[in-house]
FIVEXLUM-403627 format. One record per atom (N, C-alpha, C): residue number from 1; atom name; x, y, z negated. Coordinates in nm, 3 decimals. Atoms other than C-alpha are relative to their C-alpha. Layout:
<pt n="NUM" atom="CA" east="X" north="Y" up="Z"/>
...
***
This chain:
<pt n="1" atom="N" east="0.084" north="-0.119" up="0.000"/>
<pt n="1" atom="CA" east="0.001" north="0.001" up="0.000"/>
<pt n="1" atom="C" east="0.087" north="0.122" up="-0.001"/>
<pt n="2" atom="N" east="-0.073" north="-0.128" up="-0.001"/>
<pt n="2" atom="CA" east="0.128" north="0.348" up="0.085"/>
<pt n="2" atom="C" east="-0.027" north="0.078" up="-0.128"/>
<pt n="3" atom="N" east="0.018" north="-0.084" up="0.118"/>
<pt n="3" atom="CA" east="0.172" north="0.600" up="-0.191"/>
<pt n="3" atom="C" east="-0.124" north="0.088" up="0.015"/>
<pt n="4" atom="N" east="0.110" north="-0.096" up="0.007"/>
<pt n="4" atom="CA" east="-0.138" north="0.793" up="-0.288"/>
<pt n="4" atom="C" east="0.046" north="0.105" up="-0.100"/>
<pt n="5" atom="N" east="-0.054" north="-0.107" up="0.081"/>
<pt n="5" atom="CA" east="-0.004" north="1.124" up="-0.417"/>
<pt n="5" atom="C" east="-0.108" north="0.099" up="-0.036"/>
<pt n="6" atom="N" east="0.100" north="-0.095" up="0.049"/>
<pt n="6" atom="CA" east="-0.233" north="1.336" up="-0.630"/>
<pt n="6" atom="C" east="0.048" north="0.144" up="0.023"/>
<pt n="7" atom="N" east="-0.027" north="-0.143" up="-0.020"/>
<pt n="7" atom="CA" east="-0.245" north="1.715" up="-0.607"/>
<pt n="7" atom="C" east="0.127" north="0.045" up="-0.071"/>
<pt n="8" atom="N" east="-0.113" north="-0.042" up="0.083"/>
<pt n="8" atom="CA" east="0.014" north="1.754" up="-0.884"/>
<pt n="8" atom="C" east="0.126" north="-0.079" up="0.021"/>
<pt n="9" atom="N" east="-0.117" north="0.081" up="-0.024"/>
<pt n="9" atom="CA" east="0.251" north="1.487" up="-0.758"/>
<pt n="9" atom="C" east="0.001" north="-0.133" up="-0.071"/>
<pt n="10" atom="N" east="0.010" north="0.134" up="0.063"/>
<pt n="10" atom="CA" east="0.140" north="1.197" up="-0.975"/>
<pt n="10" atom="C" east="-0.031" north="-0.098" up="0.111"/>
<pt n="11" atom="N" east="0.026" north="0.105" up="-0.098"/>
<pt n="11" atom="CA" east="0.148" north="0.882" up="-0.769"/>
<pt n="11" atom="C" east="-0.117" north="-0.085" up="-0.052"/>
<pt n="12" atom="N" east="0.124" north="0.061" up="0.052"/>
<pt n="12" atom="CA" east="-0.210" north="0.763" up="-0.819"/>
<pt n="12" atom="C" east="0.008" north="-0.154" up="-0.003"/>
<pt n="13" atom="N" east="0.002" north="0.146" up="-0.003"/>
<pt n="13" atom="CA" east="-0.155" north="0.404" up="-0.713"/>
<pt n="13" atom="C" east="0.106" north="-0.066" up="-0.089"/>
<pt n="14" atom="N" east="-0.089" north="0.050" up="0.104"/>
<pt n="14" atom="CA" east="0.114" north="0.369" up="-0.983"/>
<pt n="14" atom="C" east="-0.057" north="0.025" up="-0.140"/>
<pt n="15" atom="N" east="0.064" north="-0.038" up="0.125"/>
<pt n="15" atom="CA" east="-0.119" north="0.503" up="-1.255"/>
<pt n="15" atom="C" east="-0.080" north="-0.117" up="-0.054"/>
<pt n="16" atom="N" east="0.074" north="0.113" up="0.054"/>
<pt n="16" atom="CA" east="-0.260" north="0.242" up="-1.495"/>
<pt n="16" atom="C" east="-0.153" north="0.015" up="0.007"/>
<pt n="17" atom="N" east="0.145" north="-0.021" up="-0.010"/>
<pt n="17" atom="CA" east="-0.609" north="0.400" up="-1.482"/>
<pt n="17" atom="C" east="-0.048" north="-0.038" up="0.141"/>
<pt n="18" atom="N" east="0.033" north="0.031" up="-0.139"/>
<pt n="18" atom="CA" east="-0.614" north="0.368" up="-1.102"/>
<pt n="18" atom="C" east="0.009" north="-0.152" up="0.020"/>
<pt n="19" atom="N" east="-0.022" north="0.144" up="-0.014"/>
<pt n="19" atom="CA" east="-0.477" north="0.010" up="-1.117"/>
<pt n="19" atom="C" east="-0.110" north="-0.076" up="-0.073"/>
<pt n="20" atom="N" east="0.103" north="0.069" up="0.080"/>
<pt n="20" atom="CA" east="-0.722" north="-0.094" up="-1.392"/>
<pt n="20" atom="C" east="-0.136" north="0.007" up="0.072"/>
<pt n="21" atom="N" east="0.126" north="-0.013" up="-0.073"/>
<pt n="21" atom="CA" east="-1.014" north="0.040" up="-1.189"/>
<pt n="21" atom="C" east="-0.001" north="-0.092" up="0.122"/>
<pt n="22" atom="N" east="-0.006" north="0.077" up="-0.123"/>
<pt n="22" atom="CA" east="-0.904" north="-0.125" up="-0.866"/>
<pt n="22" atom="C" east="-0.002" north="-0.150" up="-0.025"/>
<pt n="23" atom="N" east="-0.012" north="0.143" up="0.027"/>
<pt n="23" atom="CA" east="-0.832" north="-0.462" up="-1.027"/>
<pt n="23" atom="C" east="-0.098" north="-0.045" up="-0.108"/>
<pt n="24" atom="N" east="0.094" north="0.029" up="0.109"/>
<pt n="24" atom="CA" east="-1.103" north="-0.443" up="-1.299"/>
<pt n="24" atom="C" east="0.070" north="-0.077" up="-0.114"/>
<pt n="25" atom="N" east="-0.085" north="0.061" up="0.102"/>
<pt n="25" atom="CA" east="-0.835" north="-0.523" up="-1.559"/>
<pt n="25" atom="C" east="-0.029" north="0.060" up="-0.137"/>
<pt n="26" atom="N" east="0.038" north="-0.051" up="0.132"/>
<pt n="26" atom="CA" east="-0.987" north="-0.478" up="-1.905"/>
<pt n="26" atom="C" east="0.118" north="0.003" up="-0.097"/>
<pt n="27" atom="N" east="-0.117" north="0.000" up="0.088"/>
<pt n="27" atom="CA" east="-0.663" north="-0.570" up="-2.081"/>
<pt n="27" atom="C" east="0.088" north="0.121" up="0.026"/>
<pt n="28" atom="N" east="-0.078" north="-0.117" up="-0.036"/>
<pt n="28" atom="CA" east="-0.479" north="-0.296" up="-1.895"/>
<pt n="28" atom="C" east="-0.070" north="0.127" up="-0.049"/>
<pt n="29" atom="N" east="0.073" north="-0.115" up="0.050"/>
<pt n="29" atom="CA" east="-0.755" north="-0.049" up="-1.984"/>
<pt n="29" atom="C" east="0.022" north="0.019" up="-0.150"/>
<pt n="30" atom="N" east="-0.016" north="-0.004" up="0.145"/>
<pt n="30" atom="CA" east="-0.727" north="-0.134" up="-2.353"/>
<pt n="30" atom="C" east="0.141" north="0.043" up="-0.039"/>
<pt n="31" atom="N" east="-0.140" north="-0.036" up="0.028"/>
<pt n="31" atom="CA" east="-0.346" north="-0.112" up="-2.354"/>
<pt n="31" atom="C" east="0.024" north="0.147" up="0.033"/>
<pt n="32" atom="N" east="-0.022" north="-0.139" up="-0.042"/>
<pt n="32" atom="CA" east="-0.348" north="0.218" up="-2.164"/>
<pt n="32" atom="C" east="-0.071" north="0.097" up="-0.092"/>
<pt n="33" atom="N" east="0.076" north="-0.086" up="0.094"/>
<pt n="33" atom="CA" east="-0.616" north="0.368" up="-2.392"/>
<pt n="33" atom="C" east="0.077" north="0.016" up="-0.128"/>
<pt n="34" atom="N" east="-0.077" north="-0.003" up="0.125"/>
<pt n="34" atom="CA" east="-0.408" north="0.278" up="-2.696"/>
<pt n="34" atom="C" east="0.127" north="0.085" up="0.018"/>
<pt n="35" atom="N" east="-0.123" north="-0.074" up="-0.027"/>
<pt n="35" atom="CA" east="-0.084" north="0.411" up="-2.542"/>
<pt n="35" atom="C" east="-0.026" north="0.149" up="0.018"/>
<pt n="36" atom="N" east="0.029" north="-0.142" up="-0.028"/>
<pt n="36" atom="CA" east="-0.238" north="0.735" up="-2.413"/>
<pt n="36" atom="C" east="-0.055" north="0.071" up="-0.123"/>
<pt n="37" atom="N" east="0.053" north="-0.060" up="0.124"/>
<pt n="37" atom="CA" east="-0.425" north="0.798" up="-2.742"/>
<pt n="37" atom="C" east="0.115" north="0.045" up="-0.088"/>
<pt n="38" atom="N" east="-0.118" north="-0.032" up="0.083"/>
<pt n="38" atom="CA" east="-0.094" north="0.788" up="-2.924"/>
<pt n="38" atom="C" east="0.085" north="0.109" up="0.065"/>
<pt n="39" atom="N" east="-0.085" north="-0.094" up="-0.073"/>
<pt n="39" atom="CA" east="0.099" north="0.976" up="-2.655"/>
<pt n="39" atom="C" east="-0.058" north="0.143" up="-0.003"/>
<pt n="40" atom="N" east="0.061" north="-0.132" up="-0.016"/>
<pt n="40" atom="CA" east="-0.151" north="1.261" up="-2.622"/>
<pt n="40" atom="C" east="-0.074" north="0.049" up="-0.127"/>
<pt n="41" atom="N" east="0.066" north="-0.041" up="0.126"/>
<pt n="41" atom="CA" east="-0.285" north="1.270" up="-2.980"/>
<pt n="41" atom="C" east="-0.151" north="0.019" up="0.019"/>
<pt n="42" atom="N" east="0.143" north="-0.011" up="-0.029"/>
<pt n="42" atom="CA" east="-0.641" north="1.212" up="-2.857"/>
<pt n="42" atom="C" east="-0.063" north="-0.137" up="-0.010"/>
<pt n="43" atom="N" east="0.071" north="0.127" up="0.000"/>
<pt n="43" atom="CA" east="-0.905" north="0.946" up="-2.888"/>
<pt n="43" atom="C" east="-0.043" north="-0.031" up="0.142"/>
<pt n="44" atom="N" east="0.031" north="0.042" up="-0.135"/>
<pt n="44" atom="CA" east="-0.915" north="0.773" up="-2.553"/>
<pt n="44" atom="C" east="-0.044" north="-0.147" up="-0.009"/>
<pt n="45" atom="N" east="0.051" north="0.134" up="0.006"/>
<pt n="45" atom="CA" east="-1.130" north="0.466" up="-2.516"/>
<pt n="45" atom="C" east="0.030" north="-0.077" up="0.130"/>
<pt n="46" atom="N" east="-0.024" north="0.083" up="-0.119"/>
<pt n="46" atom="CA" east="-1.081" north="0.174" up="-2.276"/>
<pt n="46" atom="C" east="-0.101" north="0.035" up="0.111"/>
<pt n="47" atom="N" east="0.097" north="-0.035" up="-0.102"/>
<pt n="47" atom="CA" east="-1.399" north="0.284" up="-2.097"/>
<pt n="47" atom="C" east="0.039" north="0.127" up="0.076"/>
<pt n="48" atom="N" east="-0.047" north="-0.122" up="-0.067"/>
<pt n="48" atom="CA" east="-1.220" north="0.610" up="-2.009"/>
<pt n="48" atom="C" east="0.109" north="-0.029" up="0.103"/>
<pt n="49" atom="N" east="-0.113" north="0.035" up="-0.086"/>
<pt n="49" atom="CA" east="-0.944" north="0.424" up="-1.823"/>
<pt n="49" atom="C" east="-0.052" north="-0.059" up="0.132"/>
<pt n="50" atom="N" east="0.050" north="0.033" up="-0.135"/>
<pt n="50" atom="CA" east="-1.094" north="0.422" up="-1.473"/>
<pt n="50" atom="C" east="0.021" north="0.123" up="0.086"/>
<pt n="51" atom="N" east="-0.022" north="-0.113" up="-0.089"/>
<pt n="51" atom="CA" east="-0.999" north="0.639" up="-1.179"/>
<pt n="51" atom="C" east="0.015" north="-0.048" up="0.144"/>
<pt n="52" atom="N" east="-0.008" north="0.032" up="-0.142"/>
<pt n="52" atom="CA" east="-1.042" north="0.629" up="-0.802"/>
<pt n="52" atom="C" east="0.114" north="0.074" up="0.070"/>
<pt n="53" atom="N" east="-0.112" north="-0.075" up="-0.057"/>
<pt n="53" atom="CA" east="-0.747" north="0.866" up="-0.749"/>
<pt n="53" atom="C" east="-0.039" north="0.145" up="0.022"/>
<pt n="54" atom="N" east="0.017" north="-0.144" up="-0.008"/>
<pt n="54" atom="CA" east="-0.704" north="1.238" up="-0.723"/>
<pt n="54" atom="C" east="-0.056" north="0.047" up="0.135"/>
<pt n="55" atom="N" east="0.043" north="-0.047" up="-0.132"/>
<pt n="55" atom="CA" east="-0.767" north="1.269" up="-0.351"/>
<pt n="55" atom="C" east="-0.146" north="-0.033" up="0.032"/>
<pt n="56" atom="N" east="0.140" north="0.036" up="-0.021"/>
<pt n="56" atom="CA" east="-1.109" north="1.106" up="-0.372"/>
<pt n="56" atom="C" east="-0.092" north="0.114" up="-0.042"/>
<pt n="57" atom="N" east="0.095" north="-0.105" up="0.034"/>
<pt n="57" atom="CA" east="-1.400" north="1.348" up="-0.375"/>
<pt n="57" atom="C" east="-0.123" north="-0.058" up="-0.071"/>
<pt n="58" atom="N" east="0.110" north="0.066" up="0.068"/>
<pt n="58" atom="CA" east="-1.647" north="1.091" up="-0.510"/>
<pt n="58" atom="C" east="0.056" north="-0.118" up="-0.080"/>
<pt n="59" atom="N" east="-0.042" north="0.113" up="0.082"/>
<pt n="59" atom="CA" east="-1.618" north="0.825" up="-0.778"/>
<pt n="59" atom="C" east="0.052" north="0.048" up="-0.136"/>
<pt n="60" atom="N" east="-0.046" north="-0.027" up="0.136"/>
<pt n="60" atom="CA" east="-1.496" north="0.802" up="-1.134"/>
<pt n="60" atom="C" east="0.145" north="0.046" up="-0.004"/>
<pt n="61" atom="N" east="-0.136" north="-0.047" up="0.020"/>
<pt n="61" atom="CA" east="-1.188" north="0.994" up="-1.246"/>
<pt n="61" atom="C" east="0.024" north="0.022" up="-0.149"/>
<pt n="62" atom="N" east="-0.036" north="-0.035" up="0.136"/>
<pt n="62" atom="CA" east="-1.001" north="1.039" up="-1.568"/>
<pt n="62" atom="C" east="-0.048" north="0.140" up="-0.029"/>
<pt n="63" atom="N" east="0.061" north="-0.130" up="0.030"/>
<pt n="63" atom="CA" east="-1.162" north="1.334" up="-1.746"/>
<pt n="63" atom="C" east="0.089" north="0.118" up="0.038"/>
<pt n="64" atom="N" east="-0.089" north="-0.113" up="-0.030"/>
<pt n="64" atom="CA" east="-0.856" north="1.560" up="-1.716"/>
<pt n="64" atom="C" east="0.009" north="0.022" up="0.151"/>
<pt n="65" atom="N" east="-0.015" north="-0.013" up="-0.145"/>
<pt n="65" atom="CA" east="-0.817" north="1.489" up="-1.345"/>
<pt n="65" atom="C" east="-0.127" north="0.059" up="0.064"/>
<pt n="66" atom="N" east="0.126" north="-0.051" up="-0.056"/>
<pt n="66" atom="CA" east="-1.185" north="1.558" up="-1.277"/>
<pt n="66" atom="C" east="-0.015" north="0.148" up="-0.024"/>
<pt n="67" atom="N" east="0.010" north="-0.142" up="0.035"/>
<pt n="67" atom="CA" east="-1.144" north="1.900" up="-1.442"/>
<pt n="67" atom="C" east="0.124" north="0.080" up="0.036"/>
<pt n="68" atom="N" east="-0.133" north="-0.057" up="-0.022"/>
<pt n="68" atom="CA" east="-0.790" north="1.977" up="-1.321"/>
<pt n="68" atom="C" east="-0.003" north="0.120" up="0.093"/>
<pt n="69" atom="N" east="-0.005" north="-0.119" up="-0.085"/>
<pt n="69" atom="CA" east="-0.730" north="2.329" up="-1.188"/>
<pt n="69" atom="C" east="0.100" north="-0.015" up="0.116"/>
<pt n="70" atom="N" east="-0.095" north="0.026" up="-0.108"/>
<pt n="70" atom="CA" east="-0.434" north="2.206" up="-0.980"/>
<pt n="70" atom="C" east="-0.074" north="-0.076" up="0.111"/>
<pt n="71" atom="N" east="0.077" north="0.079" up="-0.097"/>
<pt n="71" atom="CA" east="-0.658" north="1.951" up="-0.810"/>
<pt n="71" atom="C" east="-0.103" north="0.088" up="0.071"/>
<pt n="72" atom="N" east="0.099" north="-0.092" up="-0.057"/>
<pt n="72" atom="CA" east="-0.931" north="2.213" up="-0.757"/>
<pt n="72" atom="C" east="0.065" north="0.094" up="0.099"/>
<pt n="73" atom="N" east="-0.071" north="-0.097" up="-0.087"/>
<pt n="73" atom="CA" east="-0.682" north="2.457" up="-0.607"/>
<pt n="73" atom="C" east="0.039" north="-0.069" up="0.131"/>
<pt n="74" atom="N" east="-0.046" north="0.065" up="-0.124"/>
<pt n="74" atom="CA" east="-0.538" north="2.205" up="-0.360"/>
<pt n="74" atom="C" east="-0.120" north="-0.044" up="0.087"/>
<pt n="75" atom="N" east="0.113" north="0.049" up="-0.080"/>
<pt n="75" atom="CA" east="-0.875" north="2.059" up="-0.256"/>
<pt n="75" atom="C" east="-0.097" north="0.107" up="0.045"/>
<pt n="76" atom="N" east="0.104" north="-0.095" up="-0.031"/>
<pt n="76" atom="CA" east="-1.112" north="2.351" up="-0.271"/>
<pt n="76" atom="C" east="0.049" north="0.135" up="0.055"/>
<pt n="77" atom="N" east="-0.052" north="-0.129" up="-0.047"/>
<pt n="77" atom="CA" east="-0.890" north="2.656" up="-0.213"/>
<pt n="77" atom="C" east="0.083" north="-0.019" up="0.126"/>
<pt n="78" atom="N" east="-0.096" north="0.015" up="-0.111"/>
<pt n="78" atom="CA" east="-0.617" north="2.526" up="0.018"/>
<pt n="78" atom="C" east="-0.036" north="-0.113" up="0.095"/>
<pt n="79" atom="N" east="0.044" north="0.111" up="-0.084"/>
<pt n="79" atom="CA" east="-0.788" north="2.214" up="0.157"/>
<pt n="79" atom="C" east="0.117" north="-0.090" up="0.047"/>
<pt n="80" atom="N" east="-0.115" north="0.086" up="-0.025"/>
<pt n="80" atom="CA" east="-0.475" north="2.000" up="0.131"/>
<pt n="80" atom="C" east="-0.002" north="-0.117" up="-0.099"/>
<pt n="81" atom="N" east="-0.002" north="0.118" up="0.084"/>
<pt n="81" atom="CA" east="-0.402" north="1.660" up="-0.020"/>
<pt n="81" atom="C" east="0.079" north="0.019" up="-0.130"/>
<pt n="82" atom="N" east="-0.079" north="-0.023" up="0.121"/>
<pt n="82" atom="CA" east="-0.137" north="1.781" up="-0.266"/>
<pt n="82" atom="C" east="0.081" north="0.128" up="0.015"/>
<pt n="83" atom="N" east="-0.069" north="-0.130" up="0.005"/>
<pt n="83" atom="CA" east="0.068" north="2.083" up="-0.366"/>
<pt n="83" atom="C" east="0.126" north="0.005" up="0.087"/>
<pt n="84" atom="N" east="-0.118" north="0.002" up="-0.085"/>
<pt n="84" atom="CA" east="0.374" north="1.971" up="-0.168"/>
<pt n="84" atom="C" east="-0.029" north="0.051" up="0.141"/>
<pt n="85" atom="N" east="0.042" north="-0.044" up="-0.134"/>
<pt n="85" atom="CA" east="0.179" north="2.062" up="0.147"/>
<pt n="85" atom="C" east="-0.041" north="0.145" up="0.006"/>
<pt n="86" atom="N" east="0.048" north="-0.140" up="0.011"/>
<pt n="86" atom="CA" east="0.095" north="2.413" up="0.026"/>
<pt n="86" atom="C" east="0.105" north="0.101" up="0.046"/>
<pt n="87" atom="N" east="-0.089" north="-0.107" up="-0.046"/>
<pt n="87" atom="CA" east="0.244" north="2.723" up="0.187"/>
<pt n="87" atom="C" east="0.049" north="0.084" up="-0.119"/>
<pt n="88" atom="N" east="-0.037" north="-0.078" up="0.120"/>
<pt n="88" atom="CA" east="0.263" north="2.876" up="-0.166"/>
<pt n="88" atom="C" east="0.082" north="-0.084" up="-0.099"/>
<pt n="89" atom="N" east="-0.075" north="0.090" up="0.089"/>
<pt n="89" atom="CA" east="0.457" north="2.582" up="-0.317"/>
<pt n="89" atom="C" east="0.142" north="0.047" up="-0.018"/>
<pt n="90" atom="N" east="0.065" north="0.027" up="0.125"/>
<pt n="90" atom="CA" east="0.586" north="2.599" up="-0.579"/>
<pt n="90" atom="C" east="-0.058" north="0.128" up="-0.060"/>
<pt n="91" atom="N" east="0.066" north="-0.114" up="0.063"/>
<pt n="91" atom="CA" east="0.343" north="2.831" up="-0.756"/>
<pt n="91" atom="C" east="0.016" north="-0.010" up="-0.153"/>
<pt n="92" atom="N" east="-0.012" north="-0.006" up="0.145"/>
<pt n="92" atom="CA" east="0.329" north="2.930" up="-1.123"/>
<pt n="92" atom="C" east="-0.077" north="-0.115" up="-0.066"/>
<pt n="93" atom="N" east="0.085" north="0.104" up="0.058"/>
<pt n="93" atom="CA" east="0.051" north="2.678" up="-1.193"/>
<pt n="93" atom="C" east="0.072" north="-0.136" up="0.002"/>
<pt n="94" atom="N" east="-0.066" north="0.131" up="-0.010"/>
<pt n="94" atom="CA" east="0.248" north="2.376" up="-1.068"/>
<pt n="94" atom="C" east="0.132" north="0.002" up="-0.077"/>
<pt n="95" atom="N" east="-0.124" north="-0.010" up="0.079"/>
<pt n="95" atom="CA" east="0.569" north="2.501" up="-1.231"/>
<pt n="95" atom="C" east="-0.028" north="-0.031" up="-0.148"/>
<pt n="96" atom="N" east="0.038" north="0.029" up="0.140"/>
<pt n="96" atom="CA" east="0.393" north="2.490" up="-1.569"/>
<pt n="96" atom="C" east="-0.026" north="-0.148" up="-0.019"/>
<pt n="97" atom="N" east="0.026" north="0.144" up="0.008"/>
<pt n="97" atom="CA" east="0.278" north="2.134" up="-1.499"/>
<pt n="97" atom="C" east="0.130" north="-0.077" up="-0.002"/>
<pt n="98" atom="N" east="-0.128" north="0.069" up="-0.006"/>
<pt n="98" atom="CA" east="0.635" north="2.029" up="-1.417"/>
<pt n="98" atom="C" east="0.070" north="-0.001" up="-0.137"/>
<pt n="99" atom="N" east="-0.057" north="0.001" up="0.133"/>
<pt n="99" atom="CA" east="0.732" north="2.123" up="-1.774"/>
<pt n="99" atom="C" east="-0.044" north="-0.125" up="-0.078"/>
<pt n="100" atom="N" east="0.055" north="0.120" up="0.069"/>
<pt n="100" atom="CA" east="0.514" north="1.829" up="-1.892"/>
<pt n="100" atom="C" east="0.033" north="-0.130" up="0.075"/>
<pt n="101" atom="N" east="-0.023" north="0.119" up="-0.082"/>
<pt n="101" atom="CA" east="0.574" north="1.587" up="-1.604"/>
<pt n="101" atom="C" east="0.104" north="0.035" up="0.109"/>
<pt n="102" atom="N" east="-0.103" north="-0.044" up="-0.094"/>
<pt n="102" atom="CA" east="0.908" north="1.676" up="-1.442"/>
<pt n="102" atom="C" east="0.021" north="-0.094" up="0.120"/>
<pt n="103" atom="N" east="-0.017" north="0.094" up="-0.111"/>
<pt n="103" atom="CA" east="0.912" north="1.363" up="-1.225"/>
<pt n="103" atom="C" east="-0.087" north="0.037" up="0.121"/>
<pt n="104" atom="N" east="0.089" north="-0.038" up="-0.110"/>
<pt n="104" atom="CA" east="0.628" north="1.509" up="-1.018"/>
<pt n="104" atom="C" east="0.064" north="0.104" up="0.091"/>
<pt n="105" atom="N" east="-0.070" north="-0.099" up="-0.085"/>
<pt n="105" atom="CA" east="0.856" north="1.789" up="-0.894"/>
<pt n="105" atom="C" east="0.073" north="-0.070" up="0.113"/>
<pt n="106" atom="N" east="-0.076" north="0.076" up="-0.098"/>
<pt n="106" atom="CA" east="1.072" north="1.535" up="-0.714"/>
<pt n="106" atom="C" east="-0.092" north="-0.051" up="0.113"/>
<pt n="107" atom="N" east="0.095" north="0.053" up="-0.098"/>
<pt n="107" atom="CA" east="0.770" north="1.380" up="-0.542"/>
<pt n="107" atom="C" east="-0.049" north="0.113" up="0.091"/>
<pt n="108" atom="N" east="0.054" north="-0.110" up="-0.082"/>
<pt n="108" atom="CA" east="0.627" north="1.715" up="-0.429"/>
<pt n="108" atom="C" east="0.108" north="0.072" up="0.080"/>
<pt n="109" atom="N" east="-0.111" north="-0.058" up="-0.077"/>
<pt n="109" atom="CA" east="0.968" north="1.855" up="-0.328"/>
<pt n="109" atom="C" east="0.025" north="-0.081" up="0.125"/>
<pt n="110" atom="N" east="-0.022" north="0.089" up="-0.115"/>
<pt n="110" atom="CA" east="1.013" north="1.553" up="-0.100"/>
<pt n="110" atom="C" east="-0.106" north="0.024" up="0.106"/>
<pt n="111" atom="N" east="0.110" north="-0.025" up="-0.094"/>
<pt n="111" atom="CA" east="0.672" north="1.613" up="0.059"/>
<pt n="111" atom="C" east="0.017" north="0.137" up="0.063"/>
<pt n="112" atom="N" east="-0.012" north="-0.136" up="-0.049"/>
<pt n="112" atom="CA" east="0.735" north="1.986" up="0.091"/>
<pt n="112" atom="C" east="0.113" north="0.014" up="0.102"/>
<pt n="113" atom="N" east="-0.113" north="-0.013" up="-0.096"/>
<pt n="113" atom="CA" east="1.070" north="1.946" up="0.267"/>
<pt n="113" atom="C" east="-0.022" north="-0.082" up="0.126"/>
<pt n="114" atom="N" east="0.023" north="0.082" up="-0.120"/>
<pt n="114" atom="CA" east="0.935" north="1.686" up="0.508"/>
<pt n="114" atom="C" east="-0.120" north="0.045" up="0.083"/>
<pt n="115" atom="N" east="0.119" north="-0.044" up="-0.077"/>
<pt n="115" atom="CA" east="0.629" north="1.882" up="0.625"/>
<pt n="115" atom="C" east="0.038" north="0.080" up="0.123"/>
***
């Protein structure tokens, strides 16, 4: 399967929520909910661990992704699949995100230089 790159540079098809949804893997949902609850200091239930991917316009998504301003900007404002394809890349919004998930910069930089 080719990489499915979300607006922010997260590789959706490597995300446990995406994988758990696609494979209907309840054990992965439970493990991911436990890990993410601890990691993010939030109560995340196994039922929350389902996602069709950032580029999808219909279907279930992790709460944060469904409300994400980066995703909204790329899809609704710029009509592009991810920020690496944006003429304004990198913007202040994505730079702030990179502070939390620096690995996404590498993914989007690669897309941006190859466009």
